[in-house]
Structures are given as structure tokens and as C-alpha cells.
A tleap script that builds the chain and sets N, CA, C and O, in Angstrom:
source leaprc.protein.ff14SB
mol = sequence {
  NMET HIE TYR ILE LEU LEU SER LEU ALA SER
  LEU LYS VAL PHE VAL PHE ILE ASP GLY SER
  PHE ALA ASN ASN LYS ASP MET SER PHE GLN
  ILE GLY TYR ILE VAL VAL LEU GLY ASN GLU
  GLU MET LEU ASP ARG ARG PHE MET LEU HIE
  GLY ASN ILE ILE TYR TRP LEU LEU THR LYS
  CYS LYS ARG VAL CTHR
}
set mol.1.N position { 79.883 114.990 95.489 }
set mol.1.CA position { 79.258 113.796 95.016 }
set mol.1.C position { 77.775 114.060 94.806 }
set mol.1.O position { 77.147 114.816 95.547 }
set mol.2.N position { 77.238 113.427 93.789 }
set mol.2.CA position { 75.827 113.620 93.453 }
set mol.2.C position { 75.163 112.258 93.315 }
set mol.2.O position { 75.579 111.451 92.484 }
set mol.3.N position { 74.154 111.995 94.105 }
set mol.3.CA position { 73.418 110.739 94.030 }
set mol.3.C position { 72.088 110.975 93.327 }
set mol.3.O position { 71.457 112.017 93.503 }
set mol.4.N position { 71.666 109.987 92.520 }
set mol.4.CA position { 70.405 110.112 91.804 }
set mol.4.C position { 69.293 109.387 92.560 }
set mol.4.O position { 69.555 108.455 93.320 }
set mol.5.N position { 68.069 109.816 92.348 }
set mol.5.CA position { 66.889 109.209 92.959 }
set mol.5.C position { 66.588 107.888 92.260 }
set mol.5.O position { 66.572 107.826 91.031 }
set mol.6.N position { 66.351 106.836 93.030 }
set mol.6.CA position { 66.103 105.504 92.481 }
set mol.6.C position { 64.709 105.013 92.873 }
set mol.6.O position { 64.151 105.437 93.885 }
set mol.7.N position { 64.160 104.117 92.061 }
set mol.7.CA position { 62.861 103.518 92.338 }
set mol.7.C position { 63.047 102.336 93.291 }
set mol.7.O position { 63.765 101.391 92.966 }
set mol.8.N position { 62.414 102.380 94.451 }
set mol.8.CA position { 62.549 101.299 95.427 }
set mol.8.C position { 61.887 100.002 94.961 }
set mol.8.O position { 62.277 98.923 95.407 }
set mol.9.N position { 60.905 100.087 94.081 }
set mol.9.CA position { 60.176 98.899 93.622 }
set mol.9.C position { 61.077 97.963 92.806 }
set mol.9.O position { 60.891 96.746 92.840 }
set mol.10.N position { 62.036 98.511 92.084 }
set mol.10.CA position { 62.893 97.670 91.239 }
set mol.10.C position { 64.381 97.826 91.583 }
set mol.10.O position { 65.237 97.615 90.723 }
set mol.11.N position { 64.687 98.185 92.803 }
set mol.11.CA position { 66.061 98.404 93.254 }
set mol.11.C position { 66.829 97.093 93.338 }
set mol.11.O position { 66.306 96.102 93.848 }
set mol.12.N position { 68.078 97.073 92.839 }
set mol.12.CA position { 68.928 95.881 92.872 }
set mol.12.C position { 70.344 96.279 93.254 }
set mol.12.O position { 70.732 97.441 93.128 }
set mol.13.N position { 71.115 95.298 93.723 }
set mol.13.CA position { 72.531 95.489 94.010 }
set mol.13.C position { 73.320 94.831 92.880 }
set mol.13.O position { 73.103 93.660 92.569 }
set mol.14.N position { 74.233 95.580 92.268 }
set mol.14.CA position { 75.081 95.077 91.193 }
set mol.14.C position { 76.532 95.109 91.661 }
set mol.14.O position { 76.963 96.077 92.287 }
set mol.15.N position { 77.287 94.050 91.359 }
set mol.15.CA position { 78.706 93.995 91.695 }
set mol.15.C position { 79.465 93.678 90.422 }
set mol.15.O position { 79.199 92.673 89.763 }
set mol.16.N position { 80.412 94.539 90.076 }
set mol.16.CA position { 81.256 94.359 88.902 }
set mol.16.C position { 82.681 94.108 89.380 }
set mol.16.O position { 83.221 94.875 90.177 }
set mol.17.N position { 83.294 93.016 88.881 }
set mol.17.CA position { 84.631 92.611 89.308 }
set mol.17.C position { 85.511 92.461 88.083 }
set mol.17.O position { 85.069 91.975 87.042 }
set mol.18.N position { 86.762 92.884 88.216 }
set mol.18.CA position { 87.712 92.737 87.117 }
set mol.18.C position { 89.097 92.498 87.690 }
set mol.18.O position { 89.426 92.980 88.775 }
set mol.19.N position { 89.903 91.754 86.955 }
set mol.19.CA position { 91.267 91.482 87.373 }
set mol.19.C position { 92.246 91.781 86.257 }
set mol.19.O position { 91.904 91.724 85.076 }
set mol.20.N position { 93.464 92.100 86.648 }
set mol.20.CA position { 94.521 92.390 85.693 }
set mol.20.C position { 95.718 91.510 86.040 }
set mol.20.O position { 96.287 91.639 87.124 }
set mol.21.N position { 96.101 90.619 85.134 }
set mol.21.CA position { 97.185 89.683 85.391 }
set mol.21.C position { 98.509 90.227 84.889 }
set mol.21.O position { 98.624 90.601 83.722 }
set mol.22.N position { 99.520 90.275 85.768 }
set mol.22.CA position { 100.895 90.642 85.433 }
set mol.22.C position { 100.979 91.997 84.734 }
set mol.22.O position { 101.796 92.176 83.830 }
set mol.23.N position { 100.155 92.936 85.138 }
set mol.23.CA position { 100.155 94.262 84.533 }
set mol.23.C position { 101.134 95.207 85.231 }
set mol.23.O position { 101.496 96.241 84.668 }
set mol.24.N position { 101.563 94.871 86.439 }
set mol.24.CA position { 102.483 95.712 87.193 }
set mol.24.C position { 103.932 95.365 86.856 }
set mol.24.O position { 104.200 94.315 86.270 }
set mol.25.N position { 104.862 96.239 87.221 }
set mol.25.CA position { 106.287 96.020 86.925 }
set mol.25.C position { 106.834 94.753 87.577 }
set mol.25.O position { 107.718 94.097 87.026 }
set mol.26.N position { 106.302 94.411 88.761 }
set mol.26.CA position { 106.764 93.205 89.460 }
set mol.26.C position { 105.957 91.962 89.094 }
set mol.26.O position { 106.038 90.950 89.790 }
set mol.27.N position { 105.170 92.023 88.000 }
set mol.27.CA position { 104.364 90.910 87.481 }
set mol.27.C position { 103.299 90.440 88.471 }
set mol.27.O position { 102.903 89.275 88.438 }
set mol.28.N position { 102.837 91.317 89.338 }
set mol.28.CA position { 101.826 90.944 90.323 }
set mol.28.C position { 100.417 91.101 89.748 }
set mol.28.O position { 100.227 91.653 88.665 }
set mol.29.N position { 99.454 90.609 90.487 }
set mol.29.CA position { 98.049 90.556 90.105 }
set mol.29.C position { 97.318 91.730 90.747 }
set mol.29.O position { 97.585 92.056 91.903 }
set mol.30.N position { 96.409 92.367 90.030 }
set mol.30.CA position { 95.628 93.482 90.547 }
set mol.30.C position { 94.150 93.187 90.331 }
set mol.30.O position { 93.757 92.697 89.273 }
set mol.31.N position { 93.332 93.487 91.338 }
set mol.31.CA position { 91.909 93.215 91.238 }
set mol.31.C position { 91.121 94.438 91.722 }
set mol.31.O position { 91.564 95.167 92.610 }
set mol.32.N position { 89.947 94.646 91.121 }
set mol.32.CA position { 89.107 95.751 91.529 }
set mol.32.C position { 87.648 95.368 91.442 }
set mol.32.O position { 87.265 94.506 90.651 }
set mol.33.N position { 86.838 96.015 92.261 }
set mol.33.CA position { 85.401 95.790 92.163 }
set mol.33.C position { 84.639 97.047 92.537 }
set mol.33.O position { 85.133 97.908 93.265 }
set mol.34.N position { 83.413 97.126 92.016 }
set mol.34.CA position { 82.511 98.245 92.266 }
set mol.34.C position { 81.155 97.670 92.685 }
set mol.34.O position { 80.642 96.752 92.046 }
set mol.35.N position { 80.580 98.213 93.757 }
set mol.35.CA position { 79.243 97.824 94.209 }
set mol.35.C position { 78.311 98.998 93.907 }
set mol.35.O position { 78.545 100.125 94.344 }
set mol.36.N position { 77.244 98.708 93.145 }
set mol.36.CA position { 76.309 99.739 92.697 }
set mol.36.C position { 74.901 99.382 93.165 }
set mol.36.O position { 74.480 98.231 93.052 }
set mol.37.N position { 74.189 100.346 93.678 }
set mol.37.CA position { 72.781 100.201 94.031 }
set mol.37.C position { 72.007 100.936 92.950 }
set mol.37.O position { 72.154 102.149 92.797 }
set mol.38.N position { 71.164 100.198 92.182 }
set mol.38.CA position { 70.531 100.864 91.062 }
set mol.38.C position { 69.339 100.148 90.472 }
set mol.38.O position { 68.908 99.100 90.951 }
set mol.39.N position { 68.815 100.754 89.406 }
set mol.39.CA position { 67.707 100.221 88.622 }
set mol.39.C position { 68.207 99.928 87.222 }
set mol.39.O position { 68.974 100.708 86.658 }
set mol.40.N position { 67.773 98.798 86.653 }
set mol.40.CA position { 68.170 98.460 85.291 }
set mol.40.C position { 66.987 98.610 84.345 }
set mol.40.O position { 65.833 98.419 84.728 }
set mol.41.N position { 67.300 98.953 83.110 }
set mol.41.CA position { 66.286 99.116 82.069 }
set mol.41.C position { 66.735 98.269 80.875 }
set mol.41.O position { 67.845 98.443 80.372 }
set mol.42.N position { 65.873 97.353 80.422 }
set mol.42.CA position { 66.213 96.476 79.305 }
set mol.42.C position { 66.028 97.189 77.976 }
set mol.42.O position { 64.981 97.785 77.721 }
set mol.43.N position { 67.061 97.125 77.122 }
set mol.43.CA position { 67.043 97.722 75.781 }
set mol.43.C position { 67.502 96.648 74.805 }
set mol.43.O position { 68.691 96.337 74.742 }
set mol.44.N position { 66.571 96.079 74.044 }
set mol.44.CA position { 66.864 94.957 73.139 }
set mol.44.C position { 67.538 93.840 73.922 }
set mol.44.O position { 66.931 93.279 74.835 }
set mol.45.N position { 68.787 93.504 73.583 }
set mol.45.CA position { 69.510 92.463 74.322 }
set mol.45.C position { 70.559 93.059 75.255 }
set mol.45.O position { 71.455 92.349 75.710 }
set mol.46.N position { 70.457 94.336 75.539 }
set mol.46.CA position { 71.369 95.034 76.447 }
set mol.46.C position { 70.570 95.622 77.605 }
set mol.46.O position { 69.339 95.625 77.584 }
set mol.47.N position { 71.274 96.113 78.605 }
set mol.47.CA position { 70.575 96.800 79.683 }
set mol.47.C position { 71.293 98.103 80.009 }
set mol.47.O position { 72.508 98.222 79.855 }
set mol.48.N position { 70.509 99.077 80.462 }
set mol.48.CA position { 71.020 100.371 80.897 }
set mol.48.C position { 70.897 100.408 82.413 }
set mol.48.O position { 69.835 100.113 82.959 }
set mol.49.N position { 71.961 100.765 83.084 }
set mol.49.CA position { 71.972 100.806 84.539 }
set mol.49.C position { 71.996 102.255 85.002 }
set mol.49.O position { 72.877 103.025 84.619 }
set mol.50.N position { 71.024 102.621 85.827 }
set mol.50.CA position { 70.973 103.926 86.467 }
set mol.50.C position { 71.159 103.666 87.952 }
set mol.50.O position { 70.323 103.007 88.571 }
set mol.51.N position { 72.241 104.172 88.534 }
set mol.51.CA position { 72.464 103.858 89.931 }
set mol.51.C position { 73.521 104.712 90.588 }
set mol.51.O position { 74.055 105.655 90.003 }
set mol.52.N position { 73.804 104.353 91.818 }
set mol.52.CA position { 74.770 105.056 92.654 }
set mol.52.C position { 75.842 104.078 93.118 }
set mol.52.O position { 75.532 102.984 93.589 }
set mol.53.N position { 77.096 104.475 92.983 }
set mol.53.CA position { 78.209 103.655 93.486 }
set mol.53.C position { 78.213 103.778 95.000 }
set mol.53.O position { 78.265 104.882 95.541 }
set mol.54.N position { 78.156 102.626 95.689 }
set mol.54.CA position { 78.165 102.676 97.146 }
set mol.54.C position { 79.505 102.221 97.716 }
set mol.54.O position { 79.808 102.516 98.872 }
set mol.55.N position { 80.330 101.495 96.916 }
set mol.55.CA position { 81.660 101.100 97.373 }
set mol.55.C position { 82.499 100.695 96.171 }
set mol.55.O position { 81.972 100.140 95.207 }
set mol.56.N position { 83.795 100.967 96.219 }
set mol.56.CA position { 84.712 100.516 95.182 }
set mol.56.C position { 86.056 100.231 95.825 }
set mol.56.O position { 86.398 100.812 96.855 }
set mol.57.N position { 86.816 99.332 95.211 }
set mol.57.CA position { 88.131 98.974 95.733 }
set mol.57.C position { 89.019 98.512 94.582 }
set mol.57.O position { 88.580 97.749 93.722 }
set mol.58.N position { 90.246 98.965 94.567 }
set mol.58.CA position { 91.270 98.515 93.638 }
set mol.58.C position { 92.476 98.164 94.483 }
set mol.58.O position { 92.992 99.015 95.207 }
set mol.59.N position { 92.934 96.926 94.405 }
set mol.59.CA position { 94.022 96.497 95.265 }
set mol.59.C position { 95.004 95.596 94.527 }
set mol.59.O position { 94.633 94.891 93.588 }
set mol.60.N position { 96.231 95.626 94.951 }
set mol.60.CA position { 97.280 94.778 94.403 }
set mol.60.C position { 97.378 93.519 95.262 }
set mol.60.O position { 97.473 93.600 96.487 }
set mol.61.N position { 97.352 92.365 94.614 }
set mol.61.CA position { 97.444 91.099 95.350 }
set mol.61.C position { 98.900 90.668 95.453 }
set mol.61.O position { 99.731 91.056 94.630 }
set mol.62.N position { 99.201 89.875 96.455 }
set mol.62.CA position { 100.571 89.418 96.669 }
set mol.62.C position { 100.972 88.287 95.736 }
set mol.62.O position { 102.159 88.020 95.550 }
set mol.63.N position { 99.977 87.622 95.148 }
set mol.63.CA position { 100.269 86.499 94.262 }
set mol.63.C position { 100.962 86.994 92.984 }
set mol.63.O position { 100.538 87.992 92.402 }
set mol.64.N position { 102.002 86.317 92.555 }
set mol.64.CA position { 102.717 86.657 91.336 }
set mol.64.C position { 102.308 85.670 90.261 }
set mol.64.O position { 102.336 84.461 90.490 }
set mol.65.N position { 101.922 86.169 89.076 }
set mol.65.CA position { 101.514 85.278 87.990 }
set mol.65.C position { 102.654 85.064 87.023 }
set mol.65.O position { 102.501 84.340 86.039 }
savepdb mol mol.pdb
quit
């Protein structure tokens, strides 16, 4: 694993969450998230994120959709 050097002055925590409905064979729900510690750079109406993943999880939920 390789971590990049970050600026402490503009350090932020970013959390990205996504879900997948009825994508499994048993029609169950799947959810995942990633927690990133990083710096953002604004480019026009978009942003570039430079950071390090500190935690991620992908799990199947018991709820059936």
C-alpha cells in the first residue's frame, strides 16, 4: 500500500456511499462505502480529490427488494 502526503491546512474527510438494488441472484440489496482522508482541488465546476482510503466496506443486506 502506498499513501500520499496531504496538506493538513485543507484536510477533509470524504464518504462515498452507493447501493445496488436486486443485483444478486436472490434479489437482495447490496451496499458499499468508502471513507477517504484527502484534499480537494476545484476545477471549473468539478473537483479533483487527492487522498488516502482509510476504510471501505461492501456488504449484502438481508432486506429483499
